[in-house]
C-alpha positions as CSV (number, residue, x, y, z in Angstrom):
1,M,70.4,95.7,-12.1
2,A,67.9,93.5,-10.7
3,T,68.1,91.9,-7.5
4,S,66.5,88.7,-5.8
5,A,63.8,91.4,-4.2
6,T,63.0,92.9,-7.4
7,P,59.4,92.0,-8.2
8,V,59.0,90.2,-11.5
9,L,57.5,92.0,-14.2
10,T,54.0,91.1,-15.0
11,Y,52.0,93.2,-17.9
12,R,50.2,95.5,-15.5
13,R,53.6,96.6,-14.4
14,I,55.1,96.8,-17.9
15,V,52.0,99.0,-19.0
16,A,52.0,101.4,-15.7
17,F,55.9,102.1,-16.6
18,W,55.2,102.2,-20.4
19,A,51.9,103.9,-20.7
20,P,53.3,107.5,-20.0
21,L,55.6,107.3,-22.5
22,G,52.8,106.0,-25.1
23,V,50.8,109.1,-24.2
24,M,54.0,111.4,-24.6
25,W,54.3,109.9,-28.3
26,L,50.5,109.7,-29.0
27,L,50.3,113.6,-28.0
28,M,53.1,114.3,-30.4
29,A,51.9,112.4,-32.9
30,A,48.4,114.2,-32.5
31,E,50.6,117.7,-33.6
32,Q,50.9,116.8,-37.2
33,P,47.3,115.9,-37.9
34,G,46.3,119.0,-36.0
35,L,48.6,121.5,-37.9
36,S,47.4,119.5,-41.5
37,A,43.8,120.1,-40.3
38,V,44.4,123.6,-39.7
39,I,46.1,124.2,-42.9
40,A,43.4,122.4,-45.0
41,R,40.9,124.8,-43.7
42,M,42.6,127.9,-44.7
43,A,43.5,129.8,-48.2
44,D,45.0,127.3,-50.8
45,P,45.3,124.1,-48.6
46,E,46.7,121.8,-51.3
47,L,49.8,124.4,-51.8
48,H,50.3,125.0,-47.8
49,L,49.8,121.4,-47.2
50,A,52.8,120.4,-49.6
51,S,54.9,123.2,-48.3
52,F,54.4,122.2,-44.7
53,G,55.4,118.8,-45.9
54,V,58.6,119.9,-47.4
55,V,59.4,122.2,-44.3
56,L,58.8,119.3,-41.7
57,A,60.9,116.9,-44.0
58,I,64.2,119.1,-44.5
59,A,63.8,120.2,-40.6
60,L,63.8,116.5,-39.5
61,V,66.7,115.7,-41.3
62,I,68.8,118.5,-39.6
63,E,67.4,117.6,-36.4
64,S,67.8,113.9,-36.7
65,P,71.3,113.8,-35.1
66,I,69.6,114.7,-31.7
67,I,66.7,112.4,-31.7
68,Q,68.3,109.5,-29.9
69,M,69.5,111.9,-26.9
70,L,66.1,110.2,-25.4
71,S,67.6,106.8,-25.7
72,A,71.3,108.1,-24.8
73,A,70.1,109.5,-21.7
74,T,67.8,106.7,-20.6
75,A,70.9,104.4,-21.3
76,L,73.6,106.5,-19.8
77,S,72.4,108.8,-17.3
78,G,73.3,106.9,-14.2
79,S,75.6,109.3,-12.7
80,L,76.0,113.3,-12.5
81,E,79.3,112.9,-14.4
82,N,77.9,111.0,-16.9
83,Y,74.7,113.2,-17.1
84,R,77.4,116.8,-17.2
85,L,79.1,114.9,-20.4
86,L,75.7,114.7,-22.1
87,M,74.8,118.1,-21.3
88,R,78.1,119.1,-22.9
89,F,77.6,117.3,-25.9
90,M,74.1,118.3,-26.2
91,L,75.2,121.8,-26.4
92,I,77.9,121.4,-29.2
93,M,75.1,119.6,-31.3
94,A,72.5,122.3,-30.4
95,V,74.8,125.0,-31.5
96,A,76.2,123.2,-34.9
97,L,72.6,122.2,-36.1
98,T,70.9,125.5,-35.5
99,A,73.8,127.1,-37.4
100,I,73.2,124.5,-40.4
101,H,69.5,125.1,-40.3
102,L,70.1,128.7,-40.9
103,L,72.3,128.3,-43.2
104,V,70.2,125.8,-45.4
105,A,67.4,128.8,-44.9
106,L,69.0,132.0,-45.8
107,T,71.0,130.9,-48.8
108,P,70.6,129.7,-52.0
109,A,71.2,126.3,-50.5
110,Y,67.5,125.9,-49.9
111,D,66.8,126.3,-53.6
112,L,69.5,124.0,-54.6
113,I,68.0,121.0,-51.9
114,V,64.2,121.7,-52.5
115,G,64.0,122.5,-56.2
116,G,67.0,121.0,-57.6
117,M,67.6,117.7,-55.5
118,L,64.3,116.9,-54.5
119,G,62.3,118.4,-57.8
120,V,59.6,120.1,-55.5
121,P,57.5,121.9,-57.6
122,D,58.3,126.1,-57.8
123,D,55.3,127.2,-56.2
124,V,55.8,124.8,-53.2
125,L,59.3,125.7,-52.7
126,E,58.3,129.2,-52.7
127,A,55.8,128.6,-50.1
128,S,58.1,126.6,-47.9
129,R,60.9,128.9,-47.7
130,W,59.9,131.4,-44.6
131,P,58.2,128.7,-42.7
132,F,61.5,126.6,-42.8
133,A,63.4,129.4,-41.4
134,I,60.9,130.0,-38.6
135,L,61.8,126.4,-37.4
136,A,65.4,127.4,-36.7
137,P,65.2,126.4,-33.0
138,F,63.6,123.3,-33.8
139,S,66.8,121.0,-33.6
140,A,68.1,122.7,-30.3
141,A,64.8,122.7,-28.1
142,V,64.0,119.1,-29.2
143,G,67.4,117.6,-28.3
144,Y,67.5,119.3,-24.9
145,R,63.9,118.2,-24.3
146,R,64.9,114.5,-25.1
147,L,67.9,114.7,-22.9
148,W,66.3,115.8,-20.0
149,Q,63.0,113.3,-20.3
150,G,65.7,110.3,-20.8
151,V,67.0,111.3,-17.5
152,L,63.6,111.2,-16.0
153,I,62.8,107.8,-17.7
154,R,66.2,106.6,-16.3
155,H,65.1,107.1,-12.6
156,G,61.4,106.1,-13.2
157,K,59.7,109.5,-13.4
158,T,57.9,108.6,-16.5
159,W,54.8,110.0,-15.3
160,I,56.0,113.3,-15.5
161,V,57.6,113.1,-19.0
162,P,54.0,113.7,-21.1
163,V,53.4,116.9,-19.1
164,S,55.9,118.9,-21.3
165,I,54.2,117.6,-24.7
166,A,50.8,118.5,-23.2
167,I,51.8,122.0,-22.6
168,R,53.3,122.2,-25.9
169,L,50.0,121.1,-27.7
170,V,48.2,123.8,-25.7
171,V,51.1,126.6,-26.5
172,V,50.5,125.2,-30.2
173,A,46.4,125.4,-30.3
174,I,46.5,129.1,-28.7
175,V,49.2,130.2,-31.6
176,L,47.0,128.6,-34.4
177,I,43.5,130.2,-32.8
178,V,45.1,133.6,-32.2
179,G,47.0,133.3,-36.0
180,M,43.8,132.7,-37.6
181,R,41.9,135.1,-36.0
182,R,44.2,138.1,-36.0
183,W,47.2,137.7,-38.4
184,E,47.4,137.8,-42.3
185,M,49.6,134.8,-43.1
186,D,49.1,131.5,-44.9
187,G,48.6,128.0,-43.3
188,S,52.1,126.5,-43.4
189,T,53.7,129.9,-41.9
190,L,51.1,129.9,-39.4
191,A,51.8,126.1,-38.6
192,S,55.7,126.5,-38.5
193,L,55.1,129.6,-36.4
194,A,52.9,127.5,-33.8
195,F,55.2,124.5,-34.1
196,S,58.5,126.2,-33.4
197,I,57.1,128.1,-30.5
198,G,55.4,124.9,-28.8
199,V,59.0,123.0,-29.2
200,V,60.5,125.9,-27.0
201,V,58.2,126.1,-24.6
202,A,58.3,122.3,-24.0
203,A,62.0,122.1,-23.5
204,I,61.7,124.8,-21.1
205,V,59.1,122.8,-19.0
206,A,61.1,119.7,-19.4
207,G,64.4,121.4,-17.9
208,I,62.5,122.5,-15.1
209,F,61.2,119.1,-14.4
210,N,64.5,117.7,-14.7
211,R,66.1,120.3,-12.2
212,T,63.2,119.4,-9.9
213,A,62.8,115.8,-10.2
214,G,65.6,114.2,-12.3
215,I,68.6,115.9,-10.9
216,P,67.8,115.3,-7.0
217,E,67.7,111.6,-8.2
218,L,71.3,111.5,-9.4
219,E,72.5,113.4,-6.6
220,K,71.1,111.4,-3.7
221,S,71.7,108.1,-5.3
222,P,75.2,108.1,-6.6
223,S,75.6,105.4,-9.5
224,A,78.3,103.0,-9.4
225,E,78.1,103.3,-13.3
226,K,81.8,103.8,-14.8
227,P,82.2,107.1,-16.3
228,I,81.8,106.7,-20.0
229,G,83.8,109.5,-21.2
230,W,84.3,111.2,-24.4
231,H,85.5,108.2,-26.7
232,G,82.7,105.6,-25.0
233,L,79.9,108.2,-25.6
234,L,81.1,108.8,-29.2
235,S,81.4,105.4,-29.8
236,F,77.7,104.8,-28.5
237,Y,76.3,107.7,-29.7
238,V,77.6,107.9,-33.4
239,P,76.0,104.8,-34.4
240,L,73.0,105.5,-32.5
241,S,72.4,109.0,-33.9
242,M,72.8,107.3,-37.9
243,T,69.8,105.3,-37.3
244,S,68.0,108.8,-36.9
245,V,70.0,110.4,-39.8
246,M,69.3,107.9,-42.0
247,F,65.9,106.9,-41.3
248,L,64.6,111.1,-41.4
249,L,66.3,111.0,-44.8
250,S,63.5,108.8,-45.9
251,R,61.3,112.0,-45.7
252,P,62.8,113.6,-48.5
253,V,63.5,110.5,-50.4
254,M,59.5,110.2,-50.3
255,T,59.1,113.9,-51.6
256,F,61.7,112.9,-54.1
257,G,59.6,109.9,-55.3
258,I,56.3,111.4,-54.7
259,A,57.2,114.6,-56.7
260,R,58.2,112.4,-59.7
261,A,55.4,110.1,-59.7
262,Y,51.7,109.9,-61.0
263,L,49.4,112.9,-59.6
264,A,52.6,114.3,-57.9
265,E,51.0,117.3,-56.3
266,P,47.8,115.7,-54.8
267,S,50.0,113.3,-53.5
268,L,52.5,115.6,-52.0
269,A,49.3,117.3,-50.2
270,A,47.7,113.8,-49.1
271,W,51.1,112.3,-48.3
272,P,51.8,114.3,-44.7
273,V,48.4,113.7,-43.7
274,I,48.2,109.7,-44.3
275,N,51.7,109.8,-42.7
276,G,50.4,111.9,-39.6
277,F,47.7,109.5,-39.3
278,L,50.1,106.6,-39.7
279,F,52.5,108.1,-37.1
280,I,49.7,108.0,-34.6
281,F,50.0,104.3,-34.6
282,N,53.7,104.3,-34.7
283,S,54.4,106.8,-31.9
284,L,53.0,104.0,-29.5
285,A,55.2,101.5,-30.9
286,L,58.3,103.9,-30.7
287,S,57.7,104.7,-27.3
288,Y,58.1,101.2,-26.5
289,Q,61.9,101.7,-27.0
290,E,63.0,103.8,-24.0
291,A,60.6,101.6,-21.7
292,G,62.4,98.5,-23.1
293,I,65.8,100.1,-22.2
294,A,65.0,100.7,-18.9
295,L,63.0,97.4,-18.5
296,L,65.8,95.1,-19.4
297,D,68.0,97.0,-17.3
298,R,66.0,96.5,-14.5
299,H,64.5,93.3,-14.8
300,P,66.7,91.2,-17.3
301,E,65.2,88.0,-16.1
302,S,61.8,89.2,-17.5
303,E,62.7,89.0,-20.9
304,P,60.5,86.5,-22.1
305,V,57.4,88.4,-20.4
306,L,58.4,91.7,-22.3
307,R,58.7,89.6,-25.4
308,R,55.3,88.2,-25.3
309,F,54.1,92.1,-24.0
310,T,55.8,92.9,-27.4
311,T,53.6,90.7,-29.8
312,L,50.4,91.8,-27.9
313,L,51.5,95.1,-28.4
314,A,52.3,94.6,-32.1
315,S,49.0,93.0,-32.9
316,I,46.9,95.6,-31.3
317,L,48.2,98.4,-32.9
318,S,48.0,96.8,-36.4
319,G,44.5,95.8,-35.7
320,L,43.5,98.8,-34.8
321,M,44.8,100.5,-38.0
322,L,43.2,97.6,-40.1
323,V,40.1,98.4,-38.7
324,V,40.3,101.9,-39.8
325,A,41.7,101.3,-43.0
326,I,38.3,99.0,-43.7
327,T,35.7,100.8,-41.9
328,P,33.9,104.3,-42.3
329,A,36.3,105.8,-39.7
330,G,39.2,106.3,-42.2
331,P,36.9,108.7,-44.6
332,F,35.7,110.2,-41.5
333,W,39.3,111.1,-39.8
334,F,40.2,112.3,-43.5
335,Q,37.5,114.5,-44.6
336,T,35.9,115.4,-41.4
337,I,38.9,115.9,-38.9
338,S,41.8,116.3,-41.4
339,G,39.5,118.4,-43.8
340,L,41.1,116.9,-47.0
341,S,39.2,117.7,-50.0
342,D,37.3,114.9,-52.0
343,E,40.2,114.8,-54.4
344,L,42.8,114.2,-51.8
345,L,40.5,112.1,-49.9
346,A,40.5,109.7,-53.1
347,L,44.3,108.7,-52.6
348,T,44.1,107.6,-48.9
349,P,42.1,104.2,-49.1
350,V,45.3,102.4,-50.6
351,P,47.9,103.4,-48.4
352,L,46.0,102.6,-45.1
353,L,45.5,99.0,-46.5
354,I,49.1,98.8,-47.4
355,L,50.7,100.4,-44.3
356,F,48.7,98.6,-41.5
357,L,51.3,96.1,-41.0
358,T,53.8,99.1,-40.2
359,P,52.7,99.6,-36.5
360,A,53.6,96.0,-35.9
361,L,57.0,96.1,-37.5
362,V,57.9,99.2,-35.8
363,T,56.9,97.7,-32.5
364,Y,59.2,94.6,-32.9
365,K,62.1,97.1,-34.1
366,A,61.3,99.0,-31.0
367,W,61.9,95.9,-29.2
368,Y,65.1,94.9,-31.1
369,R,66.9,98.4,-30.6
370,A,66.0,98.2,-26.6
371,A,68.1,95.0,-26.5
372,F,71.1,96.2,-29.1
373,V,71.3,99.8,-27.1
374,R,71.1,98.1,-23.7
375,S,74.1,96.0,-24.7
376,G,75.8,98.8,-26.3
377,R,75.6,96.9,-29.8
378,T,74.7,100.3,-31.5
379,N,76.7,99.5,-34.7
380,A,74.1,97.4,-35.4
381,L,71.1,99.6,-35.5
382,A,73.2,102.0,-37.6
383,W,73.3,99.3,-40.4
384,G,69.7,98.3,-40.0
385,V,68.8,101.7,-40.9
386,V,70.9,101.7,-43.9
387,V,69.1,98.6,-44.8
388,N,65.8,100.2,-44.4
389,T,66.9,103.6,-46.7
390,V,68.5,101.8,-49.2
391,T,65.2,99.7,-49.6
392,L,63.2,102.5,-49.2
393,F,65.1,104.6,-52.1
394,V,64.9,101.3,-54.5
395,F,61.2,101.1,-54.1
396,V,60.5,104.8,-54.6
397,L,62.3,104.9,-57.6
398,I,60.5,102.1,-58.8
399,G,57.2,103.4,-57.8
400,S,57.7,106.6,-59.3
401,S,58.1,105.0,-62.7
402,L,54.9,103.0,-62.6
403,A,52.3,104.7,-64.9
404,G,48.9,105.3,-63.6
405,V,50.3,104.8,-59.9
406,P,49.9,107.9,-57.6
407,G,52.8,108.9,-55.7
408,A,50.9,108.4,-52.4
409,V,50.6,104.5,-53.0
410,S,53.9,103.7,-54.4
411,A,55.8,105.6,-51.2
412,S,53.4,103.4,-48.8
413,A,54.8,100.4,-50.3
414,A,58.0,101.1,-50.4
415,M,57.8,102.2,-46.7
416,L,56.4,99.2,-45.4
417,L,59.0,97.1,-47.5
418,S,61.6,99.3,-46.0
419,Q,60.3,98.4,-42.3
420,L,60.3,94.4,-43.3
421,F,63.9,94.3,-44.2
422,E,65.1,96.5,-41.4
423,N,63.6,94.1,-39.0
424,G,64.7,90.9,-41.1
425,Y,68.1,92.3,-40.6
426,L,68.2,93.3,-37.0
427,L,66.5,89.7,-36.1
428,L,69.4,88.2,-37.9
429,R,72.0,90.3,-35.9
430,R,70.5,88.6,-32.5
431,P,69.4,91.3,-30.7
432,F,69.4,88.7,-27.5
433,G,71.2,85.8,-26.2
434,R,74.6,87.3,-26.4
435,A,73.2,90.5,-25.9
436,A,71.4,90.0,-22.9
437,K,74.3,91.5,-20.7
438,R,74.7,95.1,-20.6
439,L,78.0,96.7,-21.9
440,E,80.4,97.8,-19.0
């Protein structure tokens, strides 16, 4: 809660608080293009790029209920009692989601979902089966890491947060280098192994930082924050988690549409690389959500300054992506860095031009979400993602039926429109005004 002695926010102070979170997300965004670049330089790159895209799509849907632990911990971990409740809740989800992952990976459910529901080609399905099983620790490791990082953000320790991700990337790089030189395995299997080991190490590191820097803050600064209890936690978290569940369902929805569109297999191979590049810009936008939650809580009187900063950040991110889309930087990234073949490179220019506004839309969405989370109105966020997913599904279906339109192009148009509709819905629900006071 801000007091009269609290300094008024300036752009410099906003950047100082938010920048470490942006670095964390940027480091995570660099991971997928890096993995794709390695796969593209190994045997059968088109097959294994498509395989790894399918693996991530399914794994992220299973993981989706725990993604919002970062926002939940940022908003709710003001007392030891609430933190301990969040830890018990996280344990339940970790066990349940790991069991679901293994059930899908090791039973005929995988064939039913990937081959039957998504219609992925048989060769891609078989290539993705064991890489998916290797990612079994993914959900639990990410959930605990995000919970502990949320505690650090809540208590102003944002500068620590990127360290665990930097260590994760180093571990992933080491596994990839050793694997390419010494192990006999295909690209998607090696990428999944490196990814899985990396997320586990990052969770361990985040836990150590939380124990040494987060918990002491809770212990020495008893909070007057009211205990939230199980009912309050579930009322807050379930709608919030649905935003991630519904949003990450968009990956299989994309796979479903691309697999039925023109140039299906090349588009399945190119799309994870395009999406990974887009995520570099979107990651900086998404990182603004947790910064917004914490800064609105500490400085509610600075809402106009934060709103102007939102517009500035949105303009910069979309402007930078447009520069890449219309200059030789695009082909350089996708061919020289990502290692795409000429055939796959030809599928990238139009999606880039379609998607360049997406980072701006994601920035505004992060700002609206920060206001809704701070005020406890998480139901609005769940309905916003319903709007997003329905819009996406409708336009993916329309796009897949258009003769001569590659799947990567129709998927890009569907993604842009879904973001636009979700932003419009959230704005209509009035994220500010009566939402300005924190829910007690």
